[in-house]
matplotlib code that plots the C-alpha trace (Angstrom):
import matplotlib.pyplot as plt

x = [36.1, 35.1, 32.6, 35.3, 37.6, 34.9, 34.0, 37.7, 38.0, 35.1, 36.5, 39.9, 38.2, 36.2, 39.3, 40.9, 38.0, 37.8, 40.1, 40.0, 40.0, 40.4, 37.5, 37.4, 35.4, 34.3, 32.9, 32.8, 33.5, 37.2, 40.1, 42.4, 46.2, 48.9, 50.6, 54.4, 56.1, 59.4, 57.8, 54.6, 54.2, 56.9, 56.0, 52.5, 50.0, 50.1, 48.1, 45.7, 44.6, 41.4, 41.9, 38.2, 37.3, 40.7, 40.4, 43.7, 43.7, 44.7, 41.3, 39.9, 37.1, 38.0, 35.5, 35.7, 35.1, 35.6, 39.1, 37.6, 35.8, 39.1, 40.9, 38.0, 38.3, 42.0, 41.6, 39.0, 41.3, 44.2, 42.0, 42.1]
y = [-93.5, -93.4, -96.3, -98.5, -97.8, -98.7, -101.9, -103.0, -102.1, -104.4, -107.2, -106.9, -106.9, -110.0, -111.8, -111.1, -112.8, -115.9, -118.8, -121.8, -125.4, -128.6, -131.1, -134.7, -134.9, -138.5, -138.2, -134.3, -134.5, -134.5, -132.2, -133.8, -134.1, -133.8, -137.1, -136.5, -137.5, -136.8, -135.9, -134.1, -130.6, -131.1, -134.0, -134.8, -132.9, -133.4, -136.2, -135.7, -138.3, -138.5, -140.3, -141.0, -142.7, -143.5, -141.3, -140.6, -138.4, -135.0, -133.4, -131.8, -129.4, -126.0, -124.0, -120.6, -120.5, -117.9, -118.1, -119.1, -122.1, -123.2, -123.2, -125.2, -127.8, -128.1, -128.6, -131.4, -133.0, -133.0, -134.5, -131.5]
z = [-136.7, -133.1, -133.5, -135.1, -132.2, -129.7, -131.5, -131.7, -128.0, -127.1, -129.1, -127.4, -123.9, -124.8, -125.9, -122.5, -120.7, -122.9, -123.7, -126.0, -124.9, -127.0, -126.9, -128.3, -131.6, -130.7, -127.2, -127.0, -123.2, -122.6, -123.1, -125.7, -125.1, -127.8, -128.5, -128.7, -131.9, -133.5, -136.8, -135.7, -137.0, -139.5, -141.8, -140.5, -138.4, -134.6, -133.2, -130.3, -127.7, -125.6, -122.3, -121.9, -125.1, -126.6, -129.7, -131.5, -134.5, -136.0, -135.5, -132.3, -131.5, -130.1, -128.0, -126.4, -122.6, -119.9, -118.4, -115.0, -116.6, -118.2, -114.9, -113.3, -116.1, -115.7, -111.9, -112.6, -115.1, -112.6, -109.9, -107.8]

ax = plt.figure().add_subplot(projection="3d")
ax.plot(x, y, z, "-o")
ax.set_aspect("equal")
plt.show()
């Protein structure tokens, strides 16, 4: 039982250090943004938009990165 607790503890610690970001499936370079719609999530899946290549669709890639990297990506996106 001690091994199981240690493994679960490691998994929880690693989740604290990582975060997920959304990437465009077409160009694989940009963070996609959700396109607001009055029926998204209720009648149809939400739509995502890539400002770099213009992709609009319901699919995006999600990758795990360290939280520090996610903050750097957000700063680059905001022009800071």
